[in-house]
N, C-alpha and C positions, 0 to 999 in steps of 0.2 A: 388419930384415925386413920390415916393412909396406911400406916403400917399393919393396923388390923383389918383394914380392907384387903390390902395384898395377901396377908396370911390366910385369909378366908377365900380368896381366889385361887389360890395353890392348893389349898384343901379340895375344893371342889373340883380342880381340874384333877386331881389324884382320884379323887371318886369318879370321875367320868372316864378316865383312862382304863381304870377297873371294869366298870360296867360294859365299855366298848369290847375289853377283853372277853369278859365273859358272854356277850352277844355273839361275838365271832365262833366262840365255842359252841354255844347252843344252835346257832346256824349250820356249823359243822355237822353236828348230831342230828339235825332235821335233815340233810341233804342225804346222811347215811342212811337213815329210816327209810326216806322216800325212795332210795335205790333200792334197798332189801324187799321193800314192800312191792314195788314193780317187778322185781325178777320173780319174787315168789308167784305174785298174780301171773305173769309169763308162762311158768312153769306148771301151773295149776291147768291153766287154757289148753297146753301143748298134751298134757295127759288125758284132759277130758276128750281131746278129740283123737287119743290113742295113738299117737304118732312120735312122741317123744323118745329119744335113746337114751342110755343109761348115761348118768354124770360121769360115771367113771370112765369113760373114754375120751374126756377132755376136750370134747367138741363143744363148744359154746355158741355154735351158730344157731340159727331158727330154723334150719333144715329138718323135715320130717325123716323118720327111720326109712320110710319107702323111698323118699327120694335120693337118700344116701346111697341105698342099697342099687337103685337103678343106676346112679352116678358112678358107683364103683366098677359095676360091671361093664357099663360103656367104656370107662376108661381101659379096662382091662382088653378090650377088644381093638380099641383104638392104638394102644401100646403094641398088640401082636401085629396088628397091618404095618404099622409105623418100624418094627423090626424087620418084617418080611421085606419092605420098600427100601429100608437102609441096607439091608444084605445084599439086594439085586443091584442097586447103585453102586456098592463098593465094588463088585466083581466086574462091573462094565468100567469103573474107573480104573480099576487094575488093571485090565485087559487094554485100555487107551493107554495107560500110564508105561506099559510094556513096549508099545509101538513107538511112542515118542522117544522112550530112552533108546532105542534101537536107531531112530533117525539122528537122533541128538549123539550118539557116537560115530555116526556116518559124517555128520557135519562139522565134528569137531577138529579134523584134519584141516579143513579150511580156516576154522577159527584159530587153531593154534598159530599160523603163519601171522594172522593179524595180531594177536596176543604178543607173540615175539617181536615184530615190529612196532606195537606200541610201547613194550618195554623198551626197545633199544632206543626208540624215541623220547622216551622219558629219561634215560639215563645221558643221552645227548642234551637235552633241555638242563638236567641237573648240571652237567658239566660247563655249559655255556653259563648257566647262573652263577657257579662258582668262580668261574673266570671272570665275569664281569663285576662280583663283588670283590674280587682280588685285584683288580684295576684300581690304581690310585688316581681316582677322579671324584671331584666334588663339583656339582654346576653351581651351587650356591657360593663356594669359593670363588669358582672362575667370575661369577657375576660380582662378587666381592672385591676381588683384584681390579676390575674394571673399573668399579666405582671410586676405588683406592687412586687408580692410576690417573683416573680423570679429574678427582680432587688436587693432585700433587700436578698435574698439568696446570689446573686453574692456578695453582698457588706460584708456580712457576711464571705463567702469564702475568701474573699481578706482579711478581718480584722484578721481572725482566727490564719493563720499561723505567722501573725506578733505578736499577744498576746503570742502564744507559743515560738516564738524565744526568744522576751524579758523575757518570763517568765524563759527560760532555761538559758540565760545569766545572768539574776540576781539570779537565784536558789543558785549558788555557794556563792555569798557573802551575799547573804539576808537570806539563808536557818538557820532553828534554829530547831534541833530536839532534843527533850528529851524524856525520858521514862516518865511514869507517876509515880510520886514518892510514891504514897500511894494510897490505896482503897479510893473512895469516893471524890478524889482530884479534884478540880473545876479547869478546864483548863483555864475558862475564867479569871482567876486571872493572866494569863501570857498573856500580852496585845500584844507583839512581838518586833521587832527591831525599834528603833527609824526611820530609813529611811523607814519604812514600814507605819508608824502612822503619817506622815506629808506630807503635800500638798505644793509644791512651788507655790505661786500666779503668778509669773512671771518667764519664763524659763532663762530669762538673768540673773535672781539673784542665777541660781544654781551653778555656780563655787564658787563665794562668800560665799554661804551659806554652802556648802560642806568644805570649809576652815574653816569656825566657827565652824561647828560642829566636823570636824575631826573624831577622832576614834569613839566619841560618837554616830554616825550614827549607828553603829552596836553592840551597847549595847542595852540589852534587857529590856525593861519596865515590872515590875510587881507591884502587890498592896502593898505588905508590904515585908518587910526584912524576915519575916517566910518563905514566898513563895520561896525567893530567898535562903534562907539556904535549904530548903528541896529541892530545884533543884540541888545545888552544891553538896549535899549529896548523893541523890538517883536518881537523873536525868539522871544518866550515859551519861553526856555530851560527845561529840568526840572532841571539840576544848575548848579553853581558851574562857570563856564568862565573861563580866561585866555586873552586873545586877544594873537596877535603880529604886530602891523601891520607889513607890509615896508618902508614908508617912514619910520617911525619908530622902531623898535627898535634899541636900542644893544647894541652887543657888543664882549667884549673878547677878541680872537683872539690865539693865541700865534703869533708870527711865525716865518718860515723859520730866521732867524737864531739866535733862542733855540732853536728845535727842533735845530738843528745842534751849539749848544753841549750840550744834554741829551745828544745822541748821543755827544758827545765824552765828557763826564762818565762816561755809563755804560760806556764802555770798549769798546765793541763796536757795531758797527752792527746795526740791526734790533731792538735791546732797547727803544728809546722812540720812540714815533709820536705825532705830533699827533693828536687823536682826530678833528678834521675831515677828515683823512686816511684813515680807515678806513671812510667812508660815501660813498654816491654818491647825487646827487641833482639835480634839475632847476637850472640855472644861476640861474633867475628867483627861487629860493627861497633863495640863499645868504645873504641877511642873516638869515633866521631860523635856518639850519642853523648859521652862524658863532655867534648867538645861545645854540643849544642845545649844540652841541659844542667852539667855538671855542676855550674858556677853559683847557684841562685837557690834560696829556698821559697817555698810555696806555704802563704800564712792564710789561716782561716779567714781575717778580716783585717782592716788597717791599722786598730790598736795593738793587735799581736804582731803585726808586721813594724811598726813604729818602734815597739819596745823591743823586738828582737834585732834589728837592724842596727839600730843605736848602742845595745850592750856592748861593754868593754871585751866580753868573753866571746863574741859572736862577731858582729862588724861585717856583715854579709848583706848583699843586696836581696832584699825580698819582694815578693810579687804577691797581691792578693787574689782571693779567688775571682774578684772582679775585673782585674787586671790592672790595678793600679801598683805603682811601683815605688819602694821606698829604698833610697842609696845611703849608705852609711856615712856619705859626706855631708849629707843634709838636704838634697834635692828630693823632691816626691813628683812623681809623673802619673797622672790620670785623666779623667774625662771620659768622653763616649766612647763606648766599647761595643756598638752594635756590630761592627765587622769582626770583631775579636773571638776567637774560638770556633770561628766557622770553618776554616780547612780542616784542622784536625779532628773536629766533631765528625764533618762530612766524610772524610777519610774513614773513620771509624765506623760511620753507618754503611758506606761502601764495602768496608770489609766484613762488616756483619751480614749484608745483604749477598755479598758474592758468596760466603760460606752457605748461607741458606740457600742459595740458588744452586750451589754444587751439591748439597745435601738432598734438595728434591730431585735434581738431574739423577743422582745415585740412585734415590729410591724407586725412580720411574723406570731405570734401568733394571732394577731388580725384579719389580712387578713385573716389566715386559717379559724378563726370563720365564719368571713363574707362569706369566700369561700363556707364551709361547710353549712352555711345556704342558700346561693344562690343556691347552688348545691340541695338541699331539695326541695327548691322552682322550680329549674329546671324539677326535675322529675314530679311535679306536673303540671308544665308548658307545658311539653312535651306530658303528657297524655291529657290534655286539648286541644292541638293543633290537636293531633289526634281527639278527639272525636269532635271538630268543623270541622275539614276536613271531617270526615264521615257523620256528619248531614249535611254539606253543600251539599254534594253527592247526600244525602237523599231527600234535598230540591230541588235542581236541576233535579233529576229523576222523583219526583212527579210533578214538573212544566212542565217537558218535556212530562209526562204521561197525564197531563192534556189538554196540547196543543195539544197532537195528540189523544185524547179521541174522542168517536163518539160525546157527547156532544158539546166539543169544535168545532168540524167540522160542525156540525149541525148548531151551533150558529154564525160561523163564514157565512156559506150558508145564515143563516137567515140575516144577516146584509147586505149580498151582494144583495139578492133578493129584501129586502127594499128600498136599493139604487136604484136598477134597477126599482123598480115600481116607486118611486119618480122620476127619469130620464124620465120614460114613460109617466107620466102624464105631467111633464113639457113640454115635447116635443109635446103632443098632443095639449096642451094650445097655445104654440108657433106657432104651425102648423096653427092652428084655427085662429090666430092673423094676421099671413102672409097671409093666404087665403083670409080675410076680406079686407086687405091693397090691395092686388094684384087685388081684384073685384073694390074696389073703384078708384085705379088708371086706372085700365081700362074703367070704364065709362068716366072719367075725360077726357083720351085721345082721346075717341069716340068723346064728344062733342068738344073739340078742334079741332080734324080734320075738322069737320064741319064749325067752326068759321075760321079756316086757309083758307079753301076754298073760303070764301068770300072776306077776306081782303088780299090775296095773290097779286094782282096788285099794290096796294097802298104800300104795305111793299116793294116791287121789288124797286119802283122808289126811295123811301127813303134810302134804300141800296145802289143804284148805286151813288146817291149824296155823301153819305157818303165816299164811296170808293174814289172817286175824290177828295173829302176835305182833307183826311188824307194822299193820294199820295202828294198833294201839300206840305202839312205840313211836311212831310219827305223830299221832295227835300229841302226845304228851310232850315231844319235843318243841312242837309247834306252839303250844301254850307257854312253854318255858321262855321261846323267842319273844313272844308279845309282851311278857312281864318285864324282859331287860330292856326292850325298846320303850317302854312306858316310863320306867325308871331313869332311862338315858333322857328323855325328853324334858323330866322335871329337873335332873340336875343342870342342863344346859340352859334352861330358863334362869335358875338362880346364879348361875355363872355370868349371864350376859348383865342382870341386876347389878351384881357385885362390880363388874366391869365399868359400868358407867359411873356409879358412884367414886370409884379410884380415878378415873378421867376428870371429874369435876374437881377433885381435891388437887391433883396435879397441877391443873390450870392455875388454880388460885396462889399455888407455892411457886409456879413460874413468874408470876406478877409481882409478888414479893420481892423475889431474888433480883429482877430487874431493877426496882427501885432503890435496893441497898447498893447495886453497882454504880448507878449514877452518881447518888451521894457520895460515894466513894471518890469517883472521877472529879466532879467538882472541887472537892477538897485539895486533890493532888495538884489541880491547875492552879488553886489560890496559893499553894505552898512555892510553887515555881516561880510564879510572877514576883512575890515577895524577893526571893533570893536574886531574880534578874536585875531588880531596881536597885539591890543593894551593890551589886557588884559593879554596876554602871556608876554609882556614885563614887565608888573607890576610884574605878579608872580616871573619871574626871579630875579628881584630887591630884593623881600622879602626873596627868597631863600638864595641869596648871603649875605644879612644881618645876617641870622639865622646860616649859615655855620661859619660866622667869629666870631660870639657869641660862638658858640660851641668849635672852636677850641682853644679860649682862656682859656674856662672851663677844657677841654683836657690836656692842659698844665700844670694847677694848679694841676688838679689830678695825673698827671706823677711825678710831684715832691713829692707829698704826697706817691705814691707808692715806689717810690726809697728809702723814708726813712723806709717805711713799711719793704720792702726786706732786709734792714741791720739789722731790728731790728729780722727779722725770722731767718736771718742765724746765729745770737747769739743763739736763741733759739733751733735750729736744733742742733747746737753742743752740747748744753745741754741736748737735748733729746737722742742724741746717746749715751751718756755717762749712761742715765738712762737705755738706752735699753739693753747695756751690762750687767748692774748690774740686770734688769729683767729677760735676758737670763740666768744668772747663776741660779737665783732663780728657774726658770721654768725647768731647768734640776735638780735640787735637788728635785722639786715637782713632776717631772715625776718619778725619781727613787723611792720616796715615794709611788705614786700612784701605781707603779708597785707593790711594795712590800705588799702594802695594798690590791691589787687585788688579789694576790696570797691568803693573809689571808682571804679575803672575799669567793672565791671561795672554801677553805678548810672549813670555818665556814659552808656554805651553804650546802656542802657535809655531814657535820657531823649533821647539824640541818635542817630537811626539812621544819620546820614551817616559816623559814626566807623567803622561795619565797612568801608564801601567804600573811604574813604580813609585807612585806618590804614597800609598799607603805605609811604606815602609819607611818614609822620610822621619827622622828624629828619632829612631828607633836605637836601642842600645845593642853594641855588638854587632851592628850591620855595616854596610857600605856608606849608609847615609846617616850616621851617628854624628851630628853637627856639632856636638859638646867636644869631640876630640879634633877637631878640623878648625882652621885658622882660615876664616872666610877672606880676609884681605889677601893670604898668601893664595889661598884656590883662585881669587880673582885676577892675580898677577900671572898664575901659571895659564889660566885661560887666556889671557891677552896674548901671552907668549905663542900657545897653541895656535891660536888664531891666525897670528902673524906667520907661523910656519906653515900653516895650511894654506894660507894665501900664496906664500911663496911656492909651495908644491903644487896649487891646482893647476897650473900652467903644465906640468909633465904628467899628470894622472888624468886619465878617463875615469870621469866621476859615473859614466852611464855603465861601467862594467859591471856592476853588481845585478842592476836590472836585465842586461844582456845575459849574464852568467843565469840568473833563474829563467830568463826565457829558454837560453841554451837547453838549460837542464830537464825544463819542461818538455821542449821538442825532443829531446833525447829520450826521455821515458816514453814519449808517446810511439817513438819509432821503434823503441825495444820493444813496447806491446804489440804493434803491429807487428814487429819481426816474429814476435813470438807466434801471434795468430796465423801469420803465413806458414810458419814452420808445422804448426799443427794442423793446418789445412794439406800442406804438402805431404805430411806423414799419411794423413787420412786418404787423400788422392792415390798416393803410392800403394796404400794397402788394399784400395779398391781396384785399382790396375792388375795388383798382383791376383787379386781374386778372380777378377775377370780373365786375366792370361790362363788361370788354372782351369776355370770354365771353360774357356775357348779351345783350349788344349784338350779337355776330357771331350767336348761336344764333336771337335775333329777326328779323335779317335774313334768314338762311337761311329760318327758317320762313315769313316772310313771303312771300319768294319761291316757295317750294312751293305754300303753301297758296293764294297770288294765283293762280298758275297752275293749280291742280286746280280752285279756284273757278270761275274762267271758263270751262273747259272742261266742268266738271260742268252749270253753268249752261244753256251753248249746247246740251248734249246734252238737257236737260230742256225748254228752250224755244227751238227752232231758230230762227236768225235775229238772236238776241240776243247782247249781250256782258256781261260784269259783271267787275269788278276792286276790289281794296281800294287805295285811295290813302290817303297821309297829307295831312292837312290843308295848305292852302296855307302855303308857307313853314317848314312844319314836316318832321319825321322819323318815321319808324316809331314812335321812343320817345314821341312827343307824341300818338299814337293813329292810327287807321284810319279811314276813312270808305267807305261801299259806293256804288260807281257802276255804274249799270246803262245800257246802251245798246241802242236798237231799231234795228238796221240799223247807221247811221253817226252818229244823233243819241244823245247823251249826256243822260239826264233830270237834272233838277236835283235833285229829290227823290224819295222813296220813295212819298211820298203820291200820286204820280202814278202808281203802279201800282196793279192791282187787288188784291183780295184773295189769288187764286189764285196770281197772280206773284210777291206779296209771300211767300206760304208756299213757293213754289219756291226764292226767294232765300234764305230761312232754311234750307231742307232743304239746298240747294247748300253753303250756308256749314258748316252742321254737318258733314256729308259730306266737304268737303275737310279739315276740322280732324281728322277720323277717319283720314282717308286719310295725314296726316302720319306717323302711326305707327299702322298697321293692328294691329285687334285680329284674333284668329283667327275670332271669331263674333260676329254682331250679330242683335238682334231687333227687327224693326219692326212695330209694331203699328197698322193700318189708317192709314198716313201719307198715303193717297191718298183719303181720305174726301171731302175737300173739293175734290179736283181732278177734271177732266173725264176721260173715258176716253184722250183722246191723250197728254196728260199723264201718265197712270197707265202707258201702255205706254212712254212715254219713260224713266219711273222704272227700270223694269225692264232696258231696254236700256243705262242708264247703270251699273246695278250689275252687269251682265255686264261691260261693257268696262272700268269704272275699278276694281273691286275684284276683281281676279283672284286673289288670295291670301287673301280671307276667305270665310267663309260665313254666309250671311244667312238666318234663318228670318223668313219675311214673313207677316203675317195680313193679308188682303184679302179684299173682297166684289167686286172687279171682275175680269172676264175679262181685259183687256188686262195686267194684273200678271202673270197665269199662263204666257203665252206666252213668257216668258224664264226661267221656273223649268227646274232640272233635274229636280225630284221634286215631284209636287203630291200632297198629302193631303187628301182630301175627307170630310167626316162627316155623317152623316144617322143618323135615326131606322128601325130595320128590328125590327118588333115590339117597340117598346117599350125596345131596347137601343142605344145609340150604336155604330154601325159606322163603321170607317176604311177609305176606300179609297185605294190607294197608286197613283199614274200617274207613269212616267218619259218624260221628253221626250228626243226624240234629233233629231239634225239629219237624218238620212236616215229614220228612221221612228219612230212611237209604240206603247210597249208600255203595255197598261192591264191591270191584273190587280185583279180584284175581293176583297176580303178575306173570308173566311167564319171561322166559329167554329173551325174545325179547322186554319186555316192558322196559321205562325210570326207573318205580318204583322198579323193579326187582333187587335185591342184591344177589349174588351167593358168599356164605362164604365158604371155605374149612376149615372143621374141622379135627383135629387129634382124636377126641373122638367123642362120642354121645352128641347130644344137648339135653339138658334136657327138660323133657316133659313140663315143666311150665316156666322154666325160659327165654325161647324164647318168652313168651307174654309180649308186652310191653303196656303201656297207655300213651299218650301224651295230656297234657291238656294244649291247646293255648290259648291265650287272646281271651277273648269274645268281647272286642269291636274293 
């Protein structure tokens, strides 16, 4: 039923689609018929009014023929007016354009200079830009180099304290100081401590290698036994030192064949190594390194060490990675190793850090060099940037001047006028064309009006028939549309009914399918539950069998354990007996240990060197290898040495070493002070030399100026004469100066040939020339002309005016000749028992004299206990001329 309903729905849907298509076609036909009817009706009404133009003209507008004719005539008149106006405007613009072009040519000369300058500036700018691009400078690279240097310096600052700390830690053990044993001694003969001359290839072997070398690490390598002897005798060593001369040292080196046999005995490659192969060193030092590291093997563990050391084909002492020693003689040494491997490991770390520090320092130096180069380029780049900016601004200013110049404005105006002339010409041409077209259309409309009047009746009848025909067609199309709409409505109702029936059928089918699915799910769950219970049963059966089997095995183990417990009980009884014996031994050992501890403290108190050398006690191949020494014989030797010391103590000054150290310290301090004093002496001598040079230069300069002024002043005071200051014959200014005087061209042999007044003038000239070297702002001269005649007095005044232009003189004089050169003269006299001061100003053009009365500001009343001298009250003031 559902399938039939769906088929019926599909059929109805097809009928509906076909009906809708037909309905759309009928509606289009109806719209076309209505349009044709409206057009025919409109044409008919126009013809009835007698104003419709012919259809042949193609004009589809609703304008009447009269309106079109009037519009055409109006357009012709307007076009003619537009043409005339455009022609007049074109002529006016052409006239203006000629004037502008004439002005533009006149202004072009000025603009050509600006254009040339602008082009030149652009070339300069391009050249500067090319120069700046060609410059090897990168600002980002400079910043990056600064960051890299900062990082490298940070790494250096991080590494340096570690290097200093390790150096300080190792300095106590690895220091070897000695005094040069003689003049010309080559210190390169002393190679240094073994520990400092070797590098461990793998830090994991440090412990084993330190045990192998033992005290030899701190022995000093020298080139020959002669060097060792010189150091022992004259090197003033502060501690006990063993020397290893490269030319005489004997060594026992494990051969490569024996090493290969040892590896074969170990059963696997890499478990046994020759100790000499685990270090690197300078080939020159090989004898010393073979002496320290060549005689033993390094094994991976104790098992390998025992196997190799005791094998008949090897029989060599072996050291494990942990520092335990296996001797082929049967002894084994081991125990705490917390301090083993520290020295070599730290030396390796110090070497690595020192190399890293050197690498960073070299990198910093290289980066600093690059930074210096880039900073030098940065200065050039900065200058070029400034020049480019300045030149760019110049180019912009010139371009702006060009754009705002009279020539640019005229050129722009010329272009605008040319464009306007072209527009006016085009407009006149277009107006002429529009006028001709309007006139032609006007004539055509006039002829059409005549023709239309003749054909009016015939066209009215034709249009009326067209209106009826199109109306009938529109009615028919409308009826067809209504029929199709009715059929479509019926089909849609049938379609709705069929759809409802299909919906009900589909709901029933969905309900049935849900019931079927539920029943299938319940069936599957029942099957799964049955399978799970069956599997659980089988698993429980297997577990039961396994537990029964395990129970039987446990019973068997229980019987074995009971037998073992009985055996252990017997062993415990035996061990308890051994424990009691061991406790008795421990008590005895504790007592011996306490006694030995007291003895050790006493020995360490007596012998301070034990504390520093204690860690090497008992090590093989060292000075403290007790297995190779007879303790009783050593005790006898010690007692003999003590007896010898006791007998020699009366003849030897025991304090001499302390006194020597103090004397050496004082000597070093005195030498340091001496070096400081010598350096200071050198600096002082250098300063004295420089001061002497400056003093000599200053004396020379002073002599030249004073000599020149001395001759000039004396010639002014005594015309026709000359004077100078000369060094003695064969001497210099530093040896002294002699006064020489000439009258005319004859030089006097001695000043004794001069009169008293002439000698006074010489002395005055010398004093004034010295004062003129560094002039003071003011001088006071008190009757310096007293012993001179009037002509000399007048010359003194003239000399002061000409030579001392920047100083002020207060001169006390009784002679009129002095007053003539004064700027201001003060005269004193008694008026009614009171001292009165009269002030007079000398001018070049006139003289102004003013008497000072008691009411004036320039009057001074001075009460005197006695008479004022007739001349001493007169004063002269020579003020600044400028």
